[in-house]
ZAMARGU-4260 file (C-alpha; in steps of 0.2 Angstrom, whole numbers, plus 5000, padded with zeros to 4 digits):
<rodrens>
0) 4143/5180/4982 | 4152/5168/4970 | 4170/5165/4963 | 4164/5165/4944 | 4149/5172/4937
5) 4147/5166/4918 | 4133/5173/4908 | 4128/5164/4894 | 4124/5144/4896 | 4128/5141/4878
10) 4140/5130/4867 | 4154/5139/4880 | 4147/5143/4895 | 4140/5126/4901 | 4159/5120/4896
15) 4166/5134/4909 | 4154/5129/4921 | 4159/5111/4920 | 4177/5115/4921 | 4175/5127/4935
20) 4164/5119/4947 | 4177/5103/4946 | 4185/5112/4961 | 4173/5109/4975 | 4179/5125/4984
25) 4175/5134/4968 | 4160/5144/4968 | 4150/5145/4951 | 4133/5156/4943 | 4130/5153/4927
30) 4116/5163/4920 | 4106/5160/4904 | 4093/5172/4897 | 4082/5157/4889 | 4074/5141/4896
35) 4079/5124/4899 | 4082/5112/4887 | 4068/5102/4891 | 4057/5103/4873 | 4059/5086/4864
40) 4063/5092/4846 | 4079/5099/4855 | 4084/5081/4856 | 4079/5073/4842 | 4093/5078/4828
45) 4077/5080/4813 | 4068/5091/4827 | 4079/5104/4820 | 4070/5109/4806 | 4051/5110/4820
50) 4063/5122/4831 | 4065/5136/4817 | 4049/5144/4820 | 4051/5143/4839 | 4052/5161/4847
55) 4055/5153/4864 | 4073/5144/4862 | 4079/5157/4849 | 4086/5175/4850 | 4078/5177/4831
60) 4089/5191/4827 | 4089/5202/4810 | 4103/5210/4800 | 4100/5228/4794 | 4096/5230/4776
65) 4111/5224/4766 | 4114/5233/4753 | 4123/5221/4742 | 4110/5209/4746 | 4093/5218/4736
70) 4092/5229/4754 | 4084/5212/4763 | 4086/5208/4780 | 4095/5192/4784 | 4090/5181/4797
75) 4101/5177/4811 | 4095/5162/4823 | 4105/5160/4838 | 4101/5148/4855 | 4091/5155/4869
80) 4090/5139/4878 | 4104/5131/4890 | 4117/5123/4876 | 4113/5140/4866 | 4116/5137/4847
85) 4122/5120/4851 | 4104/5116/4856 | 4097/5121/4840 | 4113/5119/4826 | 4113/5106/4812
90) 4126/5096/4823 | 4138/5096/4810 | 4155/5091/4821 | 4169/5102/4811 | 4187/5111/4818
95) 4190/5121/4803 | 4208/5119/4795 | 4224/5118/4805 | 4230/5132/4796 | 4218/5144/4801
100) 4223/5141/4821 | 4243/5145/4815 | 4234/5159/4806 | 4227/5167/4822 | 4244/5165/4831
105) 4252/5175/4816 | 4236/5189/4819 | 4243/5191/4838 | 4234/5177/4847 | 4249/5168/4855
110) 4246/5150/4861 | 4232/5147/4848 | 4240/5140/4836 | 4236/5122/4831 | 4248/5115/4841
115) 4239/5125/4857 | 4223/5119/4852 | 4224/5102/4848 | 4224/5096/4865 | 4209/5105/4869
120) 4200/5097/4855 | 4205/5080/4860 | 4199/5083/4879 | 4182/5089/4872 | 4180/5074/4860
125) 4170/5057/4862 | 4174/5051/4845 | 4165/5034/4844 | 4178/5029/4832 | 4189/5032/4847
130) 4207/5043/4852 | 4220/5044/4840 | 4234/5057/4839 | 4219/5070/4830 | 4203/5064/4841
135) 4199/5061/4858 | 4189/5046/4860 | 4182/5048/4880 | 4180/5068/4881 | 4161/5073/4885
140) 4155/5078/4867 | 4151/5061/4858 | 4154/5062/4841 | 4146/5049/4829 | 4144/5044/4813
145) 4126/5044/4804 | 4115/5030/4809 | 4103/5036/4794 | 4107/5039/4778 | 4095/5046/4765
150) 4098/5039/4747 | 4100/5056/4740 | 4113/5060/4751 | 4122/5043/4744 | 4118/5049/4727
155) 4128/5066/4731 | 4142/5059/4736 | 4143/5047/4722 | 4142/5063/4710 | 4154/5072/4719
160) 4167/5059/4715 | 4161/5058/4697 | 4165/5076/4697 | 4182/5073/4701 | 4183/5077/4719
165) 4190/5065/4733 | 4181/5056/4745 | 4184/5057/4763 | 4179/5049/4778 | 4185/5060/4791
170) 4184/5079/4788 | 4195/5081/4804 | 4208/5071/4800 | 4225/5075/4793 | 4216/5082/4776
175) 4200/5092/4778 | 4197/5092/4758 | 4187/5080/4751 | 4167/5075/4752 | 4158/5061/4763
180) 4149/5059/4778 | 4149/5073/4792 | 4150/5067/4808 | 4139/5075/4821 | 4137/5081/4839
185) 4125/5066/4844 | 4124/5052/4857 | 4114/5036/4852 | 4104/5046/4841 | 4100/5060/4850
190) 4108/5078/4848 | 4123/5079/4862 | 4122/5099/4865 | 4135/5107/4876 | 4120/5105/4889
195) 4120/5086/4888 | 4138/5084/4887 | 4142/5096/4900 | 4131/5102/4909 | 4120/5090/4914
200) 4134/5078/4923 | 4138/5095/4931 | 4122/5100/4939 | 4120/5090/4954 | 4137/5099/4961
205) 4134/5110/4976 | 4146/5123/4971 | 4137/5127/4956 | 4121/5137/4952 | 4111/5137/4937
210) 4098/5151/4933 | 4088/5151/4918 | 4077/5165/4911 | 4090/5178/4917 | 4094/5193/4906
215) 4111/5200/4910 | 4109/5220/4910 | 4128/5225/4912 | 4142/5221/4922 | 4147/5231/4938
220) 4163/5238/4943 | 4173/5243/4957 | 4189/5251/4956 | 4192/5246/4939 | 4190/5227/4942
225) 4172/5219/4936 | 4164/5213/4953 | 4147/5207/4949 | 4133/5206/4936 | 4115/5217/4937
230) 4102/5203/4929 | 4083/5202/4927 | 4073/5186/4931 | 4054/5186/4934 | 4051/5203/4934
235) 4066/5208/4947 | 4082/5214/4945 | 4098/5205/4956 | 4115/5209/4957 | 4127/5195/4958
240) 4144/5198/4965 | 4159/5188/4959 | 4175/5188/4969 | 4185/5182/4956 | 4181/5184/4939
245) 4165/5190/4927 | 4167/5177/4911 | 4154/5184/4896 | 4150/5169/4883 | 4135/5176/4876
250) 4142/5172/4859 | 4146/5184/4845 | 4130/5199/4848 | 4125/5195/4863 | 4145/5198/4871
255) 4148/5214/4864 | 4133/5221/4867 | 4133/5217/4884 | 4152/5224/4885 | 4145/5240/4878
260) 4129/5242/4888 | 4142/5240/4903 | 4153/5255/4898 | 4166/5244/4887 | 4169/5249/4871
265) 4169/5264/4856 | 4168/5280/4866 | 4160/5291/4859 | 4147/5279/4853 | 4143/5274/4873
270) 4140/5294/4878 | 4127/5294/4862 | 4118/5282/4872 | 4120/5289/4889 | 4133/5277/4894
275) 4147/5279/4905 | 4163/5275/4898 | 4174/5263/4909 | 4184/5259/4894 | 4187/5265/4878
280) 4189/5250/4866 | 4183/5253/4846 | 4187/5236/4844 | 4169/5230/4853 | 4157/5225/4840
285) 4169/5228/4825 | 4177/5215/4815 | 4160/5206/4811 | 4163/5191/4802 | 4149/5178/4795
290) 4150/5162/4782 | 4137/5168/4768 | 4128/5154/4759 | 4120/5150/4744 | 4108/5138/4741
295) 4105/5128/4724 | 4088/5117/4725 | 4083/5103/4713 | 4066/5094/4711 | 4065/5076/4714
300) 4055/5064/4702 | 4054/5051/4717 | 4048/5052/4734 | 4061/5050/4743 | 4067/5067/4752
305) 4062/5073/4768 | 4048/5084/4763 | 4033/5073/4764 | 4038/5063/4778 | 4027/5059/4793
310) 4029/5069/4808 | 4021/5056/4817 | 4029/5041/4807 | 4046/5051/4810 | 4042/5052/4830
315) 4037/5034/4832 | 4053/5027/4826 | 4065/5039/4837 | 4056/5038/4853 | 4051/5020/4851
320) 4066/5009/4841 | 4079/5025/4842 | 4081/5025/4823 | 4074/5031/4808 | 4074/5050/4800
325) 4071/5056/4816 | 4090/5052/4820 | 4096/5063/4806 | 4103/5080/4805 | 4098/5082/4789
330) 4112/5089/4781 | 4121/5072/4781 | 4134/5074/4769 | 4142/5088/4763 | 4163/5093/4758
335) 4176/5105/4759 | 4187/5108/4741 | 4199/5122/4735 | 4192/5132/4721 | 4202/5141/4708
340) 4201/5156/4718 | 4209/5147/4734 | 4223/5158/4739 | 4233/5144/4749 | 4234/5126/4753
345) 4218/5128/4763 | 4200/5122/4756 | 4190/5139/4752 | 4171/5132/4749 | 4161/5121/4759
350) 4146/5112/4755 | 4131/5106/4763 | 4120/5092/4756 | 4102/5091/4761 | 4089/5078/4755
355) 4074/5091/4757 | 4070/5108/4748 | 4077/5121/4760 | 4071/5138/4755 | 4072/5153/4768
360) 4079/5142/4782 | 4065/5131/4780 | 4051/5144/4781 | 4047/5143/4767 | 4038/5127/4764
365) 4040/5122/4744 | 4027/5109/4738 | 4034/5091/4731 | 4050/5083/4735 | 4068/5090/4730
370) 4084/5091/4737 | 4096/5107/4741 | 4116/5110/4741 | 4123/5123/4751 | 4138/5134/4745
375) 4149/5144/4754 | 4164/5155/4754 | 4177/5150/4770 | 4187/5164/4769 | 4176/5179/4768
380) 4185/5198/4767 | 4169/5206/4771 | 4167/5216/4788 | 4152/5221/4797 | 4147/5228/4814
385) 4137/5226/4829 | 4132/5243/4837 | 4119/5248/4851 | 4101/5257/4847 | 4099/5261/4866
390) 4106/5259/4883 | 4090/5246/4886 | 4097/5229/4888 | 4080/5224/4881 | 4081/5231/4863
395) 4090/5219/4852 | 4108/5227/4844 | 4110/5234/4827 | 4118/5222/4816 | 4128/5227/4799
400) 4133/5211/4793 | 4144/5219/4778 | 4141/5206/4767 | 4148/5209/4750 | 4156/5224/4754
405) 4176/5220/4751 | 4183/5232/4740 | 4189/5222/4728 | 4173/5209/4724 | 4182/5193/4731
410) 4167/5187/4740 | 4155/5189/4728 | 4165/5180/4715 | 4167/5165/4726 | 4150/5164/4729
415) 4148/5164/4709 | 4158/5151/4709 | 4150/5141/4723 | 4135/5141/4711 | 4145/5133/4697
420) 4152/5122/4707 | 4136/5117/4715 | 4129/5115/4698 | 4143/5104/4691 | 4141/5092/4706
425) 4121/5091/4704 | 4122/5089/4687 | 4132/5070/4686 | 4125/5055/4681 | 4123/5050/4700
430) 4107/5060/4701 | 4099/5055/4684 | 4086/5044/4692 | 4081/5057/4702 | 4084/5074/4693
435) 4067/5085/4690 | 4068/5104/4686 | 4080/5116/4695 | 4070/5128/4706 | 4086/5138/4710
440) 4094/5148/4703 | 4084/5141/4687 | 4084/5133/4671 | 4084/5152/4665 | 4098/5158/4673
445) 4115/5155/4667 | 4124/5171/4664 | 4136/5178/4675 | 4124/5194/4678 | 4109/5181/4681
450) 4117/5173/4694 | 4124/5188/4704 | 4106/5193/4706 | 4101/5176/4710 | 4114/5177/4726
455) 4109/5196/4730 | 4092/5189/4730 | 4093/5173/4738 | 4108/5171/4747 | 4108/5169/4767
460) 4119/5166/4783 | 4125/5149/4787 | 4125/5154/4804 | 4143/5157/4809 | 4146/5176/4816
465) 4161/5178/4824 | 4176/5191/4829 | 4164/5204/4837 | 4178/5203/4853 | 4193/5199/4843
470) 4208/5192/4851 | 4224/5200/4848 | 4240/5208/4856 | 4237/5216/4873 | 4243/5234/4866
475) 4234/5231/4848 | 4222/5245/4847 | 4207/5234/4838 | 4209/5220/4851 | 4195/5218/4864
480) 4203/5203/4874 | 4221/5196/4876 | 4228/5180/4873 | 4222/5177/4889 | 4204/5182/4883
485) 4206/5197/4897 | 4195/5212/4892 | 4207/5223/4889 | 4207/5241/4901 | 4198/5233/4914
490) 4203/5216/4927 | 4191/5202/4932 | 4183/5202/4917 | 4185/5190/4902 | 4176/5186/4886
495) 4176/5167/4881 | 4166/5163/4864 | 4165/5163/4846 | 4166/5183/4847 | 4186/5180/4852
500) 4190/5173/4835 | 4203/5185/4826 | 4196/5177/4809 | 4183/5164/4805 | 4188/5145/4805
505) 4185/5135/4790 | 4170/5127/4794 | 4157/5127/4806 | 4161/5136/4823 | 4152/5124/4838
510) 4167/5111/4839 | 4180/5128/4839 | 4169/5136/4853 | 4169/5123/4864 | 4187/5122/4863
515) 4191/5138/4866 | 4180/5136/4883 | 4190/5121/4886 | 4206/5131/4884 | 4200/5146/4896
520) 4194/5134/4908 | 4215/5130/4911 | 4220/5149/4906 | 4208/5153/4921 | 4211/5142/4934
525) 4231/5143/4932 | 4229/5162/4936 | 4220/5160/4952 | 4230/5152/4968 | 4220/5138/4978
530) 4206/5143/4986 | 4205/5146/5005 | 4198/5129/5013 | 4185/5140/5023 | 4171/5146/5012
535) 4153/5154/5016 | 4139/5144/5008 | 4132/5150/4991
</rodrens>
């Protein structure tokens, strides 16, 4: 028997495990389907390029064929390891725009406006620049400036200025728009995942138990209340019981899947798979959103990119001296801007510059040297849906991302504009000493039809799926959780991860997910009376 069972030791789950186990009388079980985060490529920032093909730390999802993207199945890597996706991502520390959270509140997420969430961003953050009104200086999540800067990244920032874009030294400051260096979730040149920031300091607590290789099969209920979790580990099935609450932190794919396997979701779909209905919630799996990304690639005439680096040399510099390209998150620089399609004061496009050739998530290695400019629209109107393929927990869910399906075609127009803006930056004089032939879209692609065809052929996810357990008013038909993150229709069950976001934030989603967990810990602790003094052992 535990007080709380947390399913998923990712960006949110590690935060919850730390904060809830701060009370020595509170017994916490943390279940993670993946292994420990022992692999050295996890901790060396540049090692993310080597993690691409490591199946053991990745759920390795694919979408259903996307009709608007030439029928392609898009690859969705998600972390399956302690730290979750914070252990395999590019570490960019971005909160989004303050207006994003005010929009959440207007959509029914009461208390999640900017003034409500800022204290939790600050609590989480340990920025090396120190704390101020917008930043935390002593939080567990270390946020650092880059220690290694590629000359091509320097050229990119100069090119952005030449194209008329303002410089920025803080994308999380008073103004989001501008171009500059990304601050990253790194500490002394190493990755600072949620496992390192939150879980590692708490592992020695006797009231916290962490089980890896534990795949959750379903949540159990008694008299309408969640009372435990059935999970499989080492070829055996276990049933852990929760005296207070079960907390799902599996992310935008795994949390709705587990809800449906447990009988919470669209009733007709559940019955079709032979699952008894506990709560008919049609919003489970709906409202799926992601940032679709398009890459413009250029060959480099000088050997400055990361394409041809010696793995041995990089590793020696990193492990012996703690410096060099191994400390780079690869996507060192980028920016935010308001395009001509922006609908309000918020930037509507984000850019990540990579001083290497990045094709098909880095899985297709191109010869020679080059550089890549990622661009994505931050406010997609298209929506997808996640659903079950069977009642077997081991079967991956059906993921229909719904890319470019908005009836007005706004998302496609945004992607076309992103290509134009990317080309404009890469054409500036700052790149003249390095510029070779354009690889993608290619010199022969100039008209809109050609650019649209290129987008349909090459656009990919930039790894920000959210929204499948939408937070909203307790009485809204499409809400899955209320503003306290409690699942509608049952007691003792919450969802705490990126799936609760009503709408995508304008940027990377890792920092907002940790913020959600920080705030959720306070919500949970404020719900319950103090624990009895006498407790049986774990």
